[in-house]
mmCIF file of the C-alpha atoms, coordinates in Angstrom:
data_MODEL
# 
_entry.id   MODEL 
# 
loop_
_atom_site.group_PDB 
_atom_site.id 
_atom_site.type_symbol 
_atom_site.label_atom_id 
_atom_site.label_alt_id 
_atom_site.label_comp_id 
_atom_site.label_asym_id 
_atom_site.label_entity_id 
_atom_site.label_seq_id 
_atom_site.pdbx_PDB_ins_code 
_atom_site.Cartn_x 
_atom_site.Cartn_y 
_atom_site.Cartn_z 
_atom_site.occupancy 
_atom_site.B_iso_or_equiv 
_atom_site.pdbx_formal_charge 
_atom_site.auth_seq_id 
_atom_site.auth_comp_id 
_atom_site.auth_asym_id 
_atom_site.auth_atom_id 
_atom_site.pdbx_PDB_model_num 
ATOM 1   C CA . MET A 1 1   ? 0.201   0.349   0.108   1.00 0.00 ? 1   MET A CA 1 
ATOM 2   C CA . ILE A 1 2   ? 2.431   2.214   0.778   1.00 0.00 ? 2   ILE A CA 1 
ATOM 3   C CA . MET A 1 3   ? 4.708   1.734   -2.084  1.00 0.00 ? 3   MET A CA 1 
ATOM 4   C CA . GLN A 1 4   ? 1.466   2.089   -4.478  1.00 0.00 ? 4   GLN A CA 1 
ATOM 5   C CA . SER A 1 5   ? 1.240   5.454   -2.579  1.00 0.00 ? 5   SER A CA 1 
ATOM 6   C CA . LEU A 1 6   ? 3.794   6.592   -3.125  1.00 0.00 ? 6   LEU A CA 1 
ATOM 7   C CA . SER A 1 7   ? 3.883   5.375   -7.133  1.00 0.00 ? 7   SER A CA 1 
ATOM 8   C CA . ILE A 1 8   ? 0.853   7.673   -7.713  1.00 0.00 ? 8   ILE A CA 1 
ATOM 9   C CA . TYR A 1 9   ? 2.995   10.219  -5.662  1.00 0.00 ? 9   TYR A CA 1 
ATOM 10  C CA . ASN A 1 10  ? 6.064   9.938   -8.193  1.00 0.00 ? 10  ASN A CA 1 
ATOM 11  C CA . ASN A 1 11  ? 3.602   10.225  -11.764 1.00 0.00 ? 11  ASN A CA 1 
ATOM 12  C CA . SER A 1 12  ? 2.344   12.821  -9.948  1.00 0.00 ? 12  SER A CA 1 
ATOM 13  C CA . SER A 1 13  ? 5.073   15.209  -9.258  1.00 0.00 ? 13  SER A CA 1 
ATOM 14  C CA . PRO A 1 14  ? 5.635   15.973  -13.167 1.00 0.00 ? 14  PRO A CA 1 
ATOM 15  C CA . LEU A 1 15  ? 2.081   17.440  -13.776 1.00 0.00 ? 15  LEU A CA 1 
ATOM 16  C CA . LEU A 1 16  ? 2.685   19.332  -9.820  1.00 0.00 ? 16  LEU A CA 1 
ATOM 17  C CA . ILE A 1 17  ? 6.125   20.697  -11.495 1.00 0.00 ? 17  ILE A CA 1 
ATOM 18  C CA . LEU A 1 18  ? 4.579   21.793  -14.470 1.00 0.00 ? 18  LEU A CA 1 
ATOM 19  C CA . LYS A 1 19  ? 1.117   23.962  -13.329 1.00 0.00 ? 19  LYS A CA 1 
ATOM 20  C CA . ALA A 1 20  ? 3.830   25.379  -11.254 1.00 0.00 ? 20  ALA A CA 1 
ATOM 21  C CA . ARG A 1 21  ? 5.726   26.694  -13.625 1.00 0.00 ? 21  ARG A CA 1 
ATOM 22  C CA . MET A 1 22  ? 2.572   27.308  -16.188 1.00 0.00 ? 22  MET A CA 1 
ATOM 23  C CA . VAL A 1 23  ? 1.341   29.774  -12.993 1.00 0.00 ? 23  VAL A CA 1 
ATOM 24  C CA . GLU A 1 24  ? 5.069   31.006  -12.706 1.00 0.00 ? 24  GLU A CA 1 
ATOM 25  C CA . TYR A 1 25  ? 4.637   32.077  -16.744 1.00 0.00 ? 25  TYR A CA 1 
ATOM 26  C CA . LEU A 1 26  ? 1.377   33.574  -16.888 1.00 0.00 ? 26  LEU A CA 1 
ATOM 27  C CA . ASP A 1 27  ? 2.577   35.931  -13.501 1.00 0.00 ? 27  ASP A CA 1 
ATOM 28  C CA . ASN A 1 28  ? 4.975   36.439  -15.104 1.00 0.00 ? 28  ASN A CA 1 
ATOM 29  C CA . PHE A 1 29  ? 3.677   37.622  -18.755 1.00 0.00 ? 29  PHE A CA 1 
ATOM 30  C CA . ALA A 1 30  ? 0.326   39.063  -17.088 1.00 0.00 ? 30  ALA A CA 1 
ATOM 31  C CA . ASN A 1 31  ? 3.170   41.264  -15.222 1.00 0.00 ? 31  ASN A CA 1 
ATOM 32  C CA . LYS A 1 32  ? 5.168   42.254  -18.448 1.00 0.00 ? 32  LYS A CA 1 
ATOM 33  C CA . ILE A 1 33  ? 1.621   42.821  -20.351 1.00 0.00 ? 33  ILE A CA 1 
ATOM 34  C CA . LYS A 1 34  ? 0.418   45.141  -17.120 1.00 0.00 ? 34  LYS A CA 1 
ATOM 35  C CA . ASP A 1 35  ? 3.991   46.896  -17.013 1.00 0.00 ? 35  ASP A CA 1 
ATOM 36  C CA . TRP A 1 36  ? 3.914   47.704  -21.406 1.00 0.00 ? 36  TRP A CA 1 
ATOM 37  C CA . LEU A 1 37  ? 0.213   48.865  -20.512 1.00 0.00 ? 37  LEU A CA 1 
ATOM 38  C CA . ILE A 1 38  ? 1.476   51.787  -17.906 1.00 0.00 ? 38  ILE A CA 1 
ATOM 39  C CA . ASN A 1 39  ? 4.486   52.601  -19.855 1.00 0.00 ? 39  ASN A CA 1 
ATOM 40  C CA . ASP A 1 40  ? 1.990   52.957  -23.066 1.00 0.00 ? 40  ASP A CA 1 
ATOM 41  C CA . MET A 1 41  ? -0.275  54.721  -21.110 1.00 0.00 ? 41  MET A CA 1 
ATOM 42  C CA . ILE A 1 42  ? 2.532   57.203  -18.924 1.00 0.00 ? 42  ILE A CA 1 
ATOM 43  C CA . HIS A 1 43  ? 3.671   57.647  -22.658 1.00 0.00 ? 43  HIS A CA 1 
ATOM 44  C CA . ASP A 1 44  ? 0.620   58.207  -24.134 1.00 0.00 ? 44  ASP A CA 1 
ATOM 45  C CA . PHE A 1 45  ? 0.168   61.005  -21.169 1.00 0.00 ? 45  PHE A CA 1 
ATOM 46  C CA . GLU A 1 46  ? 3.295   62.891  -21.476 1.00 0.00 ? 46  GLU A CA 1 
ATOM 47  C CA . ASN A 1 47  ? 2.491   63.263  -25.399 1.00 0.00 ? 47  ASN A CA 1 
ATOM 48  C CA . ARG A 1 48  ? -1.091  64.883  -24.782 1.00 0.00 ? 48  ARG A CA 1 
ATOM 49  C CA . LYS A 1 49  ? 0.147   66.887  -21.874 1.00 0.00 ? 49  LYS A CA 1 
ATOM 50  C CA . LEU A 1 50  ? 3.006   68.552  -24.433 1.00 0.00 ? 50  LEU A CA 1 
ATOM 51  C CA . TYR A 1 51  ? 0.295   69.329  -27.434 1.00 0.00 ? 51  TYR A CA 1 
ATOM 52  C CA . PHE A 1 52  ? -2.160  70.635  -24.440 1.00 0.00 ? 52  PHE A CA 1 
ATOM 53  C CA . SER A 1 53  ? 0.301   72.774  -23.197 1.00 0.00 ? 53  SER A CA 1 
ATOM 54  C CA . GLY A 1 54  ? 1.318   73.541  -26.948 1.00 0.00 ? 54  GLY A CA 1 
ATOM 55  C CA . GLU A 1 55  ? -2.317  74.871  -26.862 1.00 0.00 ? 55  GLU A CA 1 
ATOM 56  C CA . LEU A 1 56  ? -2.702  76.972  -23.500 1.00 0.00 ? 56  LEU A CA 1 
ATOM 57  C CA . ASP A 1 57  ? 0.281   78.951  -24.896 1.00 0.00 ? 57  ASP A CA 1 
ATOM 58  C CA . LYS A 1 58  ? -1.367  79.264  -28.574 1.00 0.00 ? 58  LYS A CA 1 
ATOM 59  C CA . SER A 1 59  ? -4.919  80.063  -26.091 1.00 0.00 ? 59  SER A CA 1 
ATOM 60  C CA . LYS A 1 60  ? -3.477  84.129  -25.726 1.00 0.00 ? 60  LYS A CA 1 
ATOM 61  C CA . GLU A 1 61  ? -4.170  84.635  -29.711 1.00 0.00 ? 61  GLU A CA 1 
ATOM 62  C CA . PHE A 1 62  ? -7.522  82.814  -29.522 1.00 0.00 ? 62  PHE A CA 1 
ATOM 63  C CA . SER A 1 63  ? -10.535 85.222  -30.203 1.00 0.00 ? 63  SER A CA 1 
ATOM 64  C CA . ALA A 1 64  ? -13.630 84.594  -28.154 1.00 0.00 ? 64  ALA A CA 1 
ATOM 65  C CA . SER A 1 65  ? -15.681 82.358  -30.806 1.00 0.00 ? 65  SER A CA 1 
ATOM 66  C CA . ILE A 1 66  ? -12.259 79.657  -31.158 1.00 0.00 ? 66  ILE A CA 1 
ATOM 67  C CA . ALA A 1 67  ? -12.620 79.861  -27.693 1.00 0.00 ? 67  ALA A CA 1 
ATOM 68  C CA . LYS A 1 68  ? -16.152 79.271  -27.165 1.00 0.00 ? 68  LYS A CA 1 
ATOM 69  C CA . SER A 1 69  ? -15.378 76.172  -29.739 1.00 0.00 ? 69  SER A CA 1 
ATOM 70  C CA . LYS A 1 70  ? -12.582 74.655  -29.048 1.00 0.00 ? 70  LYS A CA 1 
ATOM 71  C CA . LEU A 1 71  ? -14.125 74.765  -25.072 1.00 0.00 ? 71  LEU A CA 1 
ATOM 72  C CA . ALA A 1 72  ? -17.143 72.257  -26.478 1.00 0.00 ? 72  ALA A CA 1 
ATOM 73  C CA . ALA A 1 73  ? -15.391 70.463  -27.629 1.00 0.00 ? 73  ALA A CA 1 
ATOM 74  C CA . LEU A 1 74  ? -12.890 69.981  -24.670 1.00 0.00 ? 74  LEU A CA 1 
ATOM 75  C CA . LYS A 1 75  ? -15.656 69.572  -22.908 1.00 0.00 ? 75  LYS A CA 1 
ATOM 76  C CA . ARG A 1 76  ? -15.714 65.526  -23.843 1.00 0.00 ? 76  ARG A CA 1 
ATOM 77  C CA . THR A 1 77  ? -12.058 65.489  -23.262 1.00 0.00 ? 77  THR A CA 1 
ATOM 78  C CA . ILE A 1 78  ? -13.031 66.620  -19.613 1.00 0.00 ? 78  ILE A CA 1 
ATOM 79  C CA . GLU A 1 79  ? -16.144 63.763  -19.392 1.00 0.00 ? 79  GLU A CA 1 
ATOM 80  C CA . LEU A 1 80  ? -13.555 61.156  -20.886 1.00 0.00 ? 80  LEU A CA 1 
ATOM 81  C CA . LEU A 1 81  ? -10.978 62.166  -17.557 1.00 0.00 ? 81  LEU A CA 1 
ATOM 82  C CA . GLU A 1 82  ? -13.222 61.862  -14.833 1.00 0.00 ? 82  GLU A CA 1 
ATOM 83  C CA . LYS A 1 83  ? -13.991 58.359  -16.174 1.00 0.00 ? 83  LYS A CA 1 
ATOM 84  C CA . LEU A 1 84  ? -10.395 57.253  -16.664 1.00 0.00 ? 84  LEU A CA 1 
ATOM 85  C CA . ASP A 1 85  ? -10.109 59.309  -12.882 1.00 0.00 ? 85  ASP A CA 1 
ATOM 86  C CA . LYS A 1 86  ? -11.240 56.079  -11.235 1.00 0.00 ? 86  LYS A CA 1 
ATOM 87  C CA . SER A 1 87  ? -9.572  53.799  -13.449 1.00 0.00 ? 87  SER A CA 1 
ATOM 88  C CA . VAL A 1 88  ? -5.882  55.086  -13.075 1.00 0.00 ? 88  VAL A CA 1 
ATOM 89  C CA . SER A 1 89  ? -6.248  55.499  -9.559  1.00 0.00 ? 89  SER A CA 1 
ATOM 90  C CA . ASN A 1 90  ? -7.482  51.898  -9.490  1.00 0.00 ? 90  ASN A CA 1 
ATOM 91  C CA . ILE A 1 91  ? -4.187  50.648  -10.715 1.00 0.00 ? 91  ILE A CA 1 
ATOM 92  C CA . HIS A 1 92  ? -1.790  51.244  -7.831  1.00 0.00 ? 92  HIS A CA 1 
ATOM 93  C CA . ASP A 1 93  ? 1.216   53.038  -9.797  1.00 0.00 ? 93  ASP A CA 1 
ATOM 94  C CA . SER A 1 94  ? 2.854   55.957  -8.021  1.00 0.00 ? 94  SER A CA 1 
ATOM 95  C CA . ASN A 1 95  ? 4.225   56.887  -11.413 1.00 0.00 ? 95  ASN A CA 1 
ATOM 96  C CA . LEU A 1 96  ? 1.635   56.267  -13.828 1.00 0.00 ? 96  LEU A CA 1 
ATOM 97  C CA . ILE A 1 97  ? -1.088  58.183  -11.259 1.00 0.00 ? 97  ILE A CA 1 
ATOM 98  C CA . SER A 1 98  ? 1.574   61.550  -11.171 1.00 0.00 ? 98  SER A CA 1 
ATOM 99  C CA . ASN A 1 99  ? 1.544   61.090  -15.109 1.00 0.00 ? 99  ASN A CA 1 
ATOM 100 C CA . PHE A 1 100 ? -2.062  61.394  -15.244 1.00 0.00 ? 100 PHE A CA 1 
ATOM 101 C CA . LYS A 1 101 ? -2.340  64.126  -12.599 1.00 0.00 ? 101 LYS A CA 1 
ATOM 102 C CA . SER A 1 102 ? -0.180  66.310  -14.047 1.00 0.00 ? 102 SER A CA 1 
ATOM 103 C CA . PHE A 1 103 ? -1.924  65.863  -17.174 1.00 0.00 ? 103 PHE A CA 1 
ATOM 104 C CA . LYS A 1 104 ? -4.847  66.413  -15.521 1.00 0.00 ? 104 LYS A CA 1 
ATOM 105 C CA . GLN A 1 105 ? -3.965  70.173  -14.608 1.00 0.00 ? 105 GLN A CA 1 
ATOM 106 C CA . VAL A 1 106 ? -2.682  71.061  -17.690 1.00 0.00 ? 106 VAL A CA 1 
ATOM 107 C CA . VAL A 1 107 ? -5.790  70.549  -19.035 1.00 0.00 ? 107 VAL A CA 1 
ATOM 108 C CA . TYR A 1 108 ? -7.984  71.735  -16.806 1.00 0.00 ? 108 TYR A CA 1 
ATOM 109 C CA . LYS A 1 109 ? -5.495  74.757  -16.856 1.00 0.00 ? 109 LYS A CA 1 
ATOM 110 C CA . PHE A 1 110 ? -6.591  75.015  -20.512 1.00 0.00 ? 110 PHE A CA 1 
ATOM 111 C CA . GLU A 1 111 ? -10.131 75.154  -19.890 1.00 0.00 ? 111 GLU A CA 1 
ATOM 112 C CA . ALA A 1 112 ? -10.257 77.815  -17.779 1.00 0.00 ? 112 ALA A CA 1 
ATOM 113 C CA . ARG A 1 113 ? -8.165  79.463  -19.959 1.00 0.00 ? 113 ARG A CA 1 
ATOM 114 C CA . LEU A 1 114 ? -10.655 78.512  -22.867 1.00 0.00 ? 114 LEU A CA 1 
ATOM 115 C CA . HIS A 1 115 ? -13.307 79.662  -20.142 1.00 0.00 ? 115 HIS A CA 1 
ATOM 116 C CA . ARG A 1 116 ? -11.685 83.612  -19.439 1.00 0.00 ? 116 ARG A CA 1 
ATOM 117 C CA . ILE A 1 117 ? -11.841 84.458  -23.379 1.00 0.00 ? 117 ILE A CA 1 
ATOM 118 C CA . ALA A 1 118 ? -14.795 82.837  -24.259 1.00 0.00 ? 118 ALA A CA 1 
ATOM 119 C CA . VAL A 1 119 ? -16.458 85.043  -21.618 1.00 0.00 ? 119 VAL A CA 1 
ATOM 120 C CA . SER A 1 120 ? -14.510 87.752  -21.796 1.00 0.00 ? 120 SER A CA 1 
ATOM 121 C CA . GLU A 1 121 ? -16.424 89.826  -24.556 1.00 0.00 ? 121 GLU A CA 1 
ATOM 122 C CA . ASN A 1 122 ? -19.785 89.318  -21.999 1.00 0.00 ? 122 ASN A CA 1 
ATOM 123 C CA . PRO A 1 123 ? -21.538 92.413  -21.089 1.00 0.00 ? 123 PRO A CA 1 
ATOM 124 C CA . ILE A 1 124 ? -20.184 93.544  -17.188 1.00 0.00 ? 124 ILE A CA 1 
ATOM 125 C CA . ILE A 1 125 ? -23.917 93.715  -15.047 1.00 0.00 ? 125 ILE A CA 1 
ATOM 126 C CA . GLU A 1 126 ? -23.364 96.776  -12.608 1.00 0.00 ? 126 GLU A CA 1 
ATOM 127 C CA . THR A 1 127 ? -24.602 96.060  -9.853  1.00 0.00 ? 127 THR A CA 1 
ATOM 128 C CA . PRO A 1 128 ? -27.211 98.422  -8.417  1.00 0.00 ? 128 PRO A CA 1 
ATOM 129 C CA . GLU A 1 129 ? -25.695 101.485 -5.506  1.00 0.00 ? 129 GLU A CA 1 
ATOM 130 C CA . ASP A 1 130 ? -29.140 99.813  -3.401  1.00 0.00 ? 130 ASP A CA 1 
ATOM 131 C CA . LEU A 1 131 ? -28.459 96.194  -3.417  1.00 0.00 ? 131 LEU A CA 1 
ATOM 132 C CA . LYS A 1 132 ? -24.380 97.066  -2.738  1.00 0.00 ? 132 LYS A CA 1 
ATOM 133 C CA . ALA A 1 133 ? -25.688 99.398  0.353   1.00 0.00 ? 133 ALA A CA 1 
ATOM 134 C CA . GLN A 1 134 ? -27.612 96.347  1.508   1.00 0.00 ? 134 GLN A CA 1 
ATOM 135 C CA . ILE A 1 135 ? -25.151 93.749  0.645   1.00 0.00 ? 135 ILE A CA 1 
ATOM 136 C CA . SER A 1 136 ? -22.417 95.960  2.459   1.00 0.00 ? 136 SER A CA 1 
ATOM 137 C CA . GLY A 1 137 ? -25.240 96.713  5.757   1.00 0.00 ? 137 GLY A CA 1 
ATOM 138 C CA . MET A 1 138 ? -25.134 92.387  6.194   1.00 0.00 ? 138 MET A CA 1 
ATOM 139 C CA . GLY A 1 139 ? -22.148 92.379  7.565   1.00 0.00 ? 139 GLY A CA 1 
ATOM 140 C CA . LEU A 1 140 ? -22.513 95.343  9.970   1.00 0.00 ? 140 LEU A CA 1 
ATOM 141 C CA . ASN A 1 141 ? -25.592 93.770  11.894  1.00 0.00 ? 141 ASN A CA 1 
ATOM 142 C CA . PRO A 1 142 ? -25.897 90.314  14.192  1.00 0.00 ? 142 PRO A CA 1 
ATOM 143 C CA . ILE A 1 143 ? -27.494 87.990  11.747  1.00 0.00 ? 143 ILE A CA 1 
ATOM 144 C CA . ASN A 1 144 ? -30.595 87.839  14.786  1.00 0.00 ? 144 ASN A CA 1 
ATOM 145 C CA . LYS A 1 145 ? -30.693 91.759  13.745  1.00 0.00 ? 145 LYS A CA 1 
ATOM 146 C CA . GLN A 1 146 ? -31.289 90.772  10.226  1.00 0.00 ? 146 GLN A CA 1 
ATOM 147 C CA . LEU A 1 147 ? -34.069 88.166  10.690  1.00 0.00 ? 147 LEU A CA 1 
ATOM 148 C CA . TYR A 1 148 ? -35.689 89.995  13.312  1.00 0.00 ? 148 TYR A CA 1 
ATOM 149 C CA . PRO A 1 149 ? -36.112 93.192  13.255  1.00 0.00 ? 149 PRO A CA 1 
ATOM 150 C CA . ASP A 1 150 ? -38.664 93.941  15.503  1.00 0.00 ? 150 ASP A CA 1 
ATOM 151 C CA . ASN A 1 151 ? -37.638 91.434  18.417  1.00 0.00 ? 151 ASN A CA 1 
ATOM 152 C CA . ALA A 1 152 ? -34.151 90.614  17.940  1.00 0.00 ? 152 ALA A CA 1 
ATOM 153 C CA . LEU A 1 153 ? -33.040 88.471  20.886  1.00 0.00 ? 153 LEU A CA 1 
ATOM 154 C CA . SER A 1 154 ? -29.903 88.967  22.225  1.00 0.00 ? 154 SER A CA 1 
# 
């Protein structure tokens, strides 16, 4: 009986070794693919950051109509960034996350400048003097006197 169990163990040994090597190979293969994808994404973020940095520099000469059209197109990019943000943070690679954050920062700076240019031609509406006086007077009186002017709680 002992001899038979030893022969079963010896016969299944090569199969166990093969399974262990397959697991090791698959693990290495998955890590190489993951590393390749992360490096590719980092490279993508760097290229896109350079593109948006260039657009940010060029944006000083944009008219309001050009800024509005670019702002509309950029809206779709920002929606994709928001979706991508969660996925990137789940990868747990500090280099990827830092590159993504710097890319987002440039995109949001570009959006802010486009927005500033797009609204620069909007008319400025003057605040009426009586409203200015009321707002400035709010800071002088305690809130309970403003809410209950007749019977202020002191």
